[in-house]
C-alpha positions in Angstrom: 22.7 112.9 4.5 21.2 116.4 3.2 21.8 117.4 -0.4 25.1 118.8 -0.3 26.7 115.6 1.4 25.4 113.6 -1.2 26.7 116.0 -3.7 30.2 115.9 -2.2 29.9 112.2 -1.3 29.2 112.2 -5.1 32.9 114.2 -5.9 35.1 112.3 -3.2 34.1 109.2 -4.5 35.5 110.4 -8.3 38.1 111.9 -6.6 39.0 108.9 -4.7 39.3 106.8 -8.2 40.9 109.7 -10.3 43.9 110.3 -7.4 44.3 106.8 -6.0 42.5 104.3 -8.9 40.3 103.2 -5.5 37.0 102.0 -6.0 34.9 103.9 -2.8 31.2 103.9 -1.7 29.3 106.5 -1.2 28.1 104.9 1.8 31.7 104.5 3.1 32.1 107.9 3.4 32.4 110.2 6.9 31.2 113.7 6.5 30.3 115.8 9.2 29.6 119.3 10.4 33.1 121.4 10.4 33.8 122.8 13.6 33.6 126.2 14.5 37.4 126.7 15.3 38.6 125.8 11.3 37.3 127.0 8.4 34.9 125.5 5.7 31.7 123.9 6.0 31.7 120.1 5.6 34.8 117.9 6.3 35.3 114.3 5.3 37.5 111.9 7.3 40.9 111.1 5.7 41.4 108.1 7.6 39.6 105.4 6.3 40.9 106.5 3.2 44.5 106.0 3.5 44.0 102.2 3.2 43.4 103.4 -0.8 45.7 105.7 -1.1 48.7 104.5 0.5 49.8 107.7 1.7 49.3 109.7 5.1 46.4 110.6 6.2 47.9 114.3 5.2 48.9 113.4 2.0 46.0 111.7 1.0 43.8 115.3 2.7 45.6 117.6 0.3 46.0 114.9 -2.8 41.5 115.2 -2.7 41.3 118.7 -1.3 43.2 119.5 -4.9 41.0 117.3 -6.7 38.3 119.1 -5.8 39.5 122.9 -5.8 39.5 122.0 -9.1 36.8 120.0 -10.2 34.0 120.9 -8.6 33.0 124.0 -8.9 31.0 123.9 -5.0 34.2 123.8 -3.7 35.8 126.7 -2.8 38.8 125.8 -0.6 40.4 123.2 1.2 42.6 123.0 4.6 43.7 119.3 5.9 44.3 119.2 9.8 45.9 115.5 10.5 42.7 113.1 9.0 40.4 115.5 8.5 39.9 117.6 5.1 37.9 120.5 5.7 36.1 121.8 2.4 34.8 125.4 1.7 32.2 125.7 -0.2 31.5 128.8 -2.9 29.9 131.5 -1.6 27.2 131.4 -4.4 25.9 128.3 -3.0 24.8 129.3 0.1 23.2 132.3 -1.5 21.3 130.4 -3.6 20.1 128.3 -0.6 19.3 131.7 1.0 17.3 132.6 -1.9 15.1 129.5 -2.1 14.0 129.3 1.2 14.0 132.5 3.0 10.7 133.5 2.8 9.1 130.3 2.7 7.1 129.7 6.0 7.1 126.1 5.0 10.9 125.8 5.8 11.9 122.2 7.3 8.3 121.6 7.9 6.6 118.4 6.4 2.7 118.2 5.3 1.1 117.1 8.2 -0.6 113.1 7.9 2.7 112.6 6.0 4.2 110.3 8.4 2.3 107.9 10.7 -0.4 109.1 13.1 1.1 108.9 17.0 -0.6 109.8 20.3 1.2 112.0 22.9 0.0 111.3 26.5 0.9 113.7 28.9 -0.6 115.9 32.1 -2.3 113.2 33.6 -3.6 115.0 36.7 -5.3 113.0 40.0 -8.1 115.0 40.5 -7.4 115.8 44.7 -5.0 118.7 43.7 -3.9 121.6 41.5 -1.6 121.8 39.0 2.4 122.3 40.2 5.5 122.8 38.8 6.1 119.2 38.3 3.0 119.8 36.2 4.2 122.3 34.1 7.6 120.4 33.1 5.1 117.8 32.2 2.9 119.6 30.1 5.4 121.8 28.2 7.3 119.0 27.4 4.5 116.4 25.9 2.9 119.6 23.8 6.4 120.8 22.7 7.1 117.5 21.7 3.7 116.7 20.0 3.8 120.2 17.7 7.5 118.9 16.7 5.8 115.9 15.6 4.0 117.3 13.8 5.9 119.7 12.3 8.0 116.4 11.3 4.4 115.4 9.3 3.2 113.3 11.9 -0.8 113.2 12.7 -0.1 113.7 16.6 -3.1 112.8 18.8 -3.1 115.0 22.6 -4.4 113.1 25.2 -4.4 112.6 29.1 -5.7 110.4 31.4 -7.4 112.2 34.8 -6.9 110.0 37.8 -10.1 110.4 39.1 -10.8 107.4 41.5 -9.1 105.8 44.2 -8.7 107.0 47.5 -6.5 110.4 47.1 -9.6 112.0 45.9 -11.9 109.9 48.7 -9.5 111.5 51.2 -10.4 115.1 49.9 -14.2 114.2 50.0 -13.9 112.9 53.6 -12.3 116.4 55.0 -14.6 118.1 53.1 -17.7 116.3 54.4 -15.3 117.1 57.9 -14.9 120.2 57.6 -16.1 122.2 54.4 -19.3 123.3 55.7 -21.2 123.1 52.2 -18.2 125.1 50.7 -18.2 126.0 47.4 -16.2 127.6 44.8 -18.9 129.8 43.7 -19.1 130.7 47.9 -15.5 130.9 48.2 -14.3 132.3 45.1 -11.3 129.9 45.5 -10.8 128.4 42.1 -12.4 124.3 42.0 -9.1 122.3 42.0 -7.7 124.8 44.5 -10.4 124.3 47.0 -10.2 120.3 46.4 -6.7 120.5 47.4 -7.3 122.7 50.1 -9.3 119.6 51.6 -6.4 117.0 50.6 -4.0 119.4 52.7 -6.4 119.4 55.7 -7.2 115.7 55.4 -2.9 114.8 56.2 -2.9 117.7 58.9 -6.0 115.6 60.7 -4.6 111.9 59.6 -1.4 113.1 61.4 -2.9 114.6 64.4 -4.8 111.4 64.8 -2.1 109.4 64.4 0.1 110.7 67.1 -3.0 110.2 69.6 -2.9 107.0 68.9 0.6 106.4 69.1 0.0 108.8 72.4 -2.1 106.0 73.8 0.2 103.0 73.4 -0.8 102.0 69.7 2.7 101.3 67.3 3.3 104.0 64.6 2.2 101.1 62.0 -0.8 100.1 63.4 -2.0 103.8 64.1 -1.2 104.8 60.3 -3.7 102.0 59.7 -6.4 103.0 62.0 -6.4 106.3 62.2 -10.6 107.0 61.9 -10.1 109.8 58.8 -8.4 106.9 56.5 -10.9 104.6 57.6 -13.7 107.0 56.7 -12.0 107.7 53.3 -11.1 103.5 52.8 -15.0 103.4 53.1 -16.0 105.9 50.7 -14.0 103.8 48.1 -15.8 101.1 48.9 -19.3 102.5 48.5 -17.9 104.3 45.4 -17.2 100.5 43.9 -19.9 99.8 45.1 -22.4 102.6 43.1 -23.4 104.5 46.4 -25.5 107.2 45.0 -25.1 110.2 47.6 -21.3 109.2 47.0 -21.0 109.1 43.4 -22.8 112.4 43.2 -20.7 114.4 45.7 -17.3 112.3 43.7 -19.0 113.8 40.5 -19.3 117.4 42.2 -16.2 117.6 43.8 -14.2 116.5 40.6 -16.2 118.9 38.6 -15.2 121.7 40.7 -11.3 119.9 39.5 -12.0 120.1 36.4 -13.4 123.8 35.8 -10.0 124.5 37.2 -7.4 122.6 35.4 -9.5 124.2 32.2 -8.4 127.3 33.3 -4.9 126.5 33.7 -4.6 124.8 30.8 -5.8 127.7 29.0 -3.1 130.0 30.6 -0.3 127.5 30.2 -1.4 127.6 26.2 -1.7 123.5 26.1 -4.6 121.3 24.8 -5.9 117.7 24.1 -7.8 116.1 21.5 -9.2 113.7 23.6 -9.2 112.8 27.6 -9.3 109.8 29.0 -10.7 109.1 32.6 -9.7 106.2 34.9 -12.7 105.4 35.9 -14.0 104.6 32.9 -11.3 102.4 32.0 -9.7 101.0 35.2 -11.2 97.8 34.4 -10.7 97.1 30.5 -7.7 95.4 31.6 -9.1 92.7 32.9 -10.6 91.0 30.0 -7.4 91.3 28.5 -5.2 89.8 31.2 -8.3 86.9 30.5 -7.2 86.5 27.1 -3.7 86.8 28.0 -3.8 83.4 30.2 -6.1 81.9 28.0 -3.3 82.2 25.2 -0.8 81.4 27.9 0.9 84.6 28.0 -0.1 84.6 31.5 -0.2 82.6 34.6 -2.2 82.0 38.0 -0.9 81.2 41.1 -1.9 79.1 44.1 -3.3 82.0 45.7 -5.5 82.7 42.4 -3.5 85.7 41.2 -2.0 86.1 38.0 0.9 87.2 36.7 3.9 87.1 33.8 7.1 85.7 33.5 8.9 88.7 32.2 12.8 87.2 33.3 13.5 86.3 29.3 13.6 90.0 29.0 15.8 91.0 31.7 13.0 91.7 33.7 10.9 90.4 36.9 7.8 88.2 37.4 4.9 91.1 37.4 1.5 90.9 38.9 -1.4 92.0 37.3 -4.7 90.7 39.1 -4.5 90.4 42.7 -5.7 86.9 44.6 -9.3 88.7 45.0 -9.4 89.7 41.1 -8.6 93.7 42.1 -6.4 94.8 39.1 -3.6 96.8 39.6 -2.0 100.2 37.4 -0.7 98.1 35.4 -4.0 96.0 34.4 -5.4 99.3 33.6 -2.7 101.0 31.7 -2.9 97.7 29.2 -6.5 98.2 28.7 -6.0 101.9 28.4 -3.0 100.9 25.9 -5.0 99.0 23.5 -8.6 101.1 24.0 -6.7 103.9 22.0 -5.1 101.6 19.3 -9.0 101.1 19.0 -10.0 104.6 18.7 -7.7 105.8 16.5 -6.9 102.9 13.9 -3.5 103.4 12.2 -2.4 105.0 15.3 1.5 103.6 15.0 3.2 104.0 18.7 1.6 106.3 22.0 4.2 108.6 23.9 3.5 109.0 27.2 5.4 111.5 28.6 5.7 110.8 32.7 8.7 111.4 35.4 12.0 108.8 35.4 10.5 107.0 38.5 8.2 105.1 36.2 10.9 103.7 33.4 10.7 100.9 34.8 7.0 100.3 34.6 7.0 101.0 31.0 9.4 99.0 30.2 7.1 96.2 31.4 4.4 97.7 29.8 5.4 98.0 26.9 7.4 94.0 26.8 3.5 93.2 27.9 1.9 94.8 24.9 4.4 92.9 22.6 3.9 89.5 24.4 0.1 90.4 23.9 0.8 90.6 20.0 -0.3 94.3 19.8 1.4 95.4 16.5 3.5 97.9 16.9 4.0 97.7 20.7 8.0 98.1 20.8 7.6 101.7 18.5 6.2 102.9 22.1 7.7 105.4 24.1 8.4 106.3 27.7 8.9 110.5 27.5 11.2 110.5 30.5 11.7 113.1 32.1 13.6 114.5 35.8 12.2 116.7 38.8 12.3 119.9 38.9 13.4 120.9 42.4 13.9 124.4 44.4 16.6 125.7 45.8 14.4 124.7 49.3 14.2 120.8 48.8 11.8 119.1 47.0 7.6 119.8 46.9 5.1 118.0 49.3 1.6 118.1 47.8 -0.2 116.6 51.2 1.9 119.3 53.2 0.6 122.2 51.3 4.3 122.8 50.1 4.2 122.6 46.2 4.6 125.7 43.7 1.3 125.8 42.4 1.2 126.5 38.7 -1.1 129.6 38.6 0.8 131.0 41.3 4.2 130.8 39.1 2.4 131.7 36.0 1.3 135.0 38.0 4.2 135.3 39.2 6.2 136.0 35.6 3.9 137.8 34.5 4.2 140.3 37.1 7.8 139.7 36.7 7.7 140.7 33.8 5.4 143.6 34.5 7.9 145.1 36.7 10.9 144.9 34.3 8.7 146.4 31.4 7.6 149.1 33.4 11.1 150.0 34.9 12.3 150.1 30.8 9.3 152.5 30.1 8.6 151.4 26.8 5.4 150.3 26.3 3.4 153.5 27.6 1.6 153.9 24.5 -0.2 150.4 24.8 -3.5 150.1 26.3 -4.5 147.7 29.7 -5.0 144.9 27.3 -2.2 145.0 25.1 0.2 145.6 28.1 -1.5 142.4 29.7 -0.8 140.5 26.7 2.5 141.2 26.8 3.5 140.6 29.7 1.7 137.0 29.6 4.1 136.4 26.2 7.2 137.4 27.9 6.6 135.7 31.3 5.0 132.4 30.3 7.6 132.6 27.5 10.6 133.0 29.9 9.3 129.9 32.5 8.2 127.5 29.4 11.8 128.0 27.6 13.9 128.0 30.9 12.0 124.2 31.4 12.6 123.3 27.8 16.2 124.3 27.3 17.2 121.4 29.4 17.5 118.0 28.0 13.8 116.1 29.3 16.7 113.2 31.3 18.0 116.0 33.4 16.8 117.2 36.9 16.9 120.5 36.9 16.5 123.4 39.5 14.0 126.2 38.5 14.7 129.6 38.7 12.2 132.3 38.4 14.8 135.2 38.2 17.3 133.5 36.0 14.7 132.6 33.1 13.4 136.1 32.9 16.9 137.6 32.4 17.3 139.6 28.8 21.2 138.5 28.5 21.8 134.9 28.5 20.1 131.6 27.2 16.6 132.7 28.0 13.3 133.3 26.4 12.9 136.7 26.7 16.8 137.7 25.3 15.4 135.4 22.1 12.0 137.3 22.3 13.7 140.3 22.3 16.1 140.1 19.3 13.2 138.6 17.3 11.1 142.1 17.9 13.9 144.0 16.9 14.5 142.3 13.9 10.9 142.2 13.1 10.8 145.9 13.6 13.5 146.8 11.5 12.1 145.3 8.8 8.3 146.9 9.1 10.7 149.7 9.1 12.2 148.9 5.7 8.4 148.2 4.1 7.7 151.6 6.0 10.3 153.4 4.5 9.3 152.0 0.9 12.0 149.3 0.4 10.9 146.6 -1.3 11.6 143.5 1.2 10.4 140.7 -1.4 14.3 140.0 -2.3 14.4 138.0 -6.0 18.7 138.2 -6.0 21.0 138.7 -3.7 25.2 139.3 -4.9 26.7 136.6 -3.4 30.3 138.8 -3.6 28.2 141.0 -0.7 28.6 138.5 2.0 31.3 138.5 4.8 32.3 136.0 7.0 29.9 136.0 10.1 26.5 136.3 7.5 28.1 132.7 5.4 28.6 131.3 9.1 24.6 132.7 9.9 23.3 131.3 6.7 24.8 127.5 7.3 23.6 127.7 10.8 20.1 128.5 9.9 19.9 126.2 7.1 20.4 123.0 9.6 16.9 123.5 10.8 15.5 120.4 9.2 17.8 118.2 10.6 17.3 120.1 14.0 13.8 119.2 13.9 14.9 115.6 12.6 16.8 114.9 15.4 14.7 116.8 18.3 11.8 114.3 17.0 14.4 111.5 16.9 15.2 111.9 20.7 11.9 113.4 21.6 14.0 116.3 22.5 12.9 119.7 22.6 15.6 120.9 24.0 17.7 120.4 20.6 15.3 123.4 19.0 15.7 125.6 22.2 19.4 125.5 21.9 19.8 125.9 18.7 17.4 128.8 18.3 19.0 130.7 21.2 22.6 129.9 19.4 21.3 131.3 16.2 20.2 134.4 17.9 22.8 134.8 20.1 25.2 135.0 16.4 22.6 137.1 14.6 21.9 139.4 17.8 26.1 140.1 17.3 25.4 141.0 13.6 22.8 142.8 14.0 25.0 144.9 15.5 27.9 145.8 13.4 25.7 145.5 10.4 23.6 147.9 8.9 20.1 147.1 7.1 17.7 150.2 6.7 20.4 152.5 6.9 22.8 150.9 3.9 23.4 152.9 1.0 24.3 150.3 -1.2 21.2 148.6 -2.7 23.2 145.1 -3.3 24.0 144.9 0.6 20.8 146.2 1.9 18.9 143.9 -0.4 21.2 140.4 0.6 21.0 141.5 4.9 17.0 142.2 4.4 16.8 138.1 2.8 18.6 137.5 5.8 17.3 139.0 8.5 13.8 137.9 7.3 15.2 134.5 7.1 16.0 134.4 10.9 13.3 136.1 11.6 11.1 133.2 10.3 13.0 130.8 12.0 13.0 132.4 15.3 9.3 132.6 15.3 9.1 129.2 14.0 10.9 127.4 16.5 9.7 129.6 19.6 6.4 127.9 18.4 7.5 124.5 18.6 7.9 124.8 22.3 4.8 126.6 22.9 5.8 130.3 22.9 3.9 133.3 21.5 6.3 136.2 20.3 5.1 139.4 20.9 5.3 142.7 18.6 6.5 144.9 21.0 9.3 144.3 24.2 
C-alpha cells in the first residue's frame, strides 16, 4: 500500500465502525486502482464487508461512500458499482503530490546500496562466432534488469561467463589451420569475431561434405558423423589443449583474442558493459572440489562405474550426473563451482540472476537445488531470468550454417533506417555529420532495444525491423519524439523568460485528463517495484508508452507556451517537466538514450 491507500484504509476502518459498529483491521480491506472506464482513482471492494453491515453490497458501499465524503477531506465524491466503491480524490491532493516530485530527479528511485547486493549474468557467448539477434535480446534484457534493480536500491554486479573452451572453438581453429592461409583481422579488415565465425561455418561445410563422402562409400550415417576426419582433428586439438600443448594453447589464445576484441566493439555499440568477466577455461574445474565435498557429506553418491550423481527425486526432479566415470566434469559441475566462486568474490552477495534462454529452465532448477543441498546460504533466492526465442519470418537462425542475423549488421541497419527516415523528413539539415550519426544511432538502436524489451521475457517473439522504428504506435521512436517535443517546449519557455521552476499550482485549473495524467505518472514507484519483483523490463516499457500516449493526446489539446492564464501555464509547465523527466528516466532503465532533436 502506498501512502494514499494507507490513509484511505484507516478512514474506511473508522467508517465501518461509525456506520455498522464493526471492528475491521486495515489489512482486511481491499483497495485497488479504479478501472479506467469508471470515475474515481481508488476502489474499495465492498463484498467482504457485507457480513459486518448486514446489508446488500450496494447499500454497504453507499453508506461508506457518504460517510467518507462527509468526514474525509481527501474524498471528493463516490460511485457504487455493484460491490465496488469507487472514490474520487480531491484535486488538491494530486496537485500537492505533483509539486513535491515534478522536479525531483530521484522520484521513484532508491538510494544505491540500500538493498542487498545482487549479481546479473548476461551475454555469456561462445567464442566461435559473432553475436547475433538472440544475443541482443539477452544483453538488452540482462542489462535493463540490472539497471532496474539498481534503481530500486540494489548494488548490482554485472557479469558474463565466456564459453572459451570446448569443441566449438577447436572447430574454428581446425578450419583456420586448413583453409585460413594465415588470415588475420588486420590483414582481412574483418572484425575478429566475424573472422573466427567464418571458419566455424567453413568447418561445418567441410564436415558435411566429408560425412556425405563416407556415406557414399558405404558407411552408415551415424558412424560417418563420428568418423569424419575434420571432426577427429578438432577432437584431437581439444585433447592437446587440455594437455597444455604450447602451440595449440597459443593458437587458442590468439583466436579467442580476436573474438574478444570483436565482442568489445559490439558491446560498445549496444551500450552494455560488465563489472567482471569470468572465463570457462578458468572455472570449469572448480566444481570438482565441490563434488568431492558433497560426496563426503553424503549429498552426492557414487555409482559402481565410478560416476558421481545426486538424487533429486524428493524435489520432483531426476538423478543428475556430476562427474563422468572417467572423472571429467559436466556443465552442471562447472556451474556449481562458478556459482560458489562468485559468492567468494563478492562477499554479501544475496543472489545471482542468470539471463539464459528458456530451454535451460530445468538446468537451473537443478543447479539452485544442488546449491541449497550443499548448504549455500540463500541459494533459493537465485533466479533464472528465462526468456523466449526471437524468431524471424523465415524461421529459426542456425549458426553453423551462417544464417544468423548478425548483431553488428542489425545495429548498422537500424541506424541506416533512421538515417533514411530523418533525411526524408528534412529537419536535421543544420546538424553536423557527427551530430547526425549520434542521432541516427539513438533512434535506430533505441527502436531495436525497445522492440525487444516491450515484450515480456517469458514470451517468444517475432522481430520486425520496420515495425520497430515506426513513429506511430508502441515504439521507441514514438516515445523519443514526444520526449523531444516536451523538452523543446520547456526550452522555449525558458528562452521566452518564463520561470519554469514552479513552486505553486492552483488545484482548480486541472481538467479530468490532466488529473488522470498526473495520477498515471505517480504510479512510477510501484512500476519499478513490480518490475523488480518480476524481473520484467516490459512493465517499464509499457508503462512509459501508455504515459507517453496519454501525454501526446494531452499536448495536442492543451497550449503551454501560448497559454495566457499564468496559473494554467505554470501548472502545465510543471506537468510537462514531470512527464518528460519520467520518460527519460524510464527509457534510461531500458538502456535507451534520448535525443535532443528528432
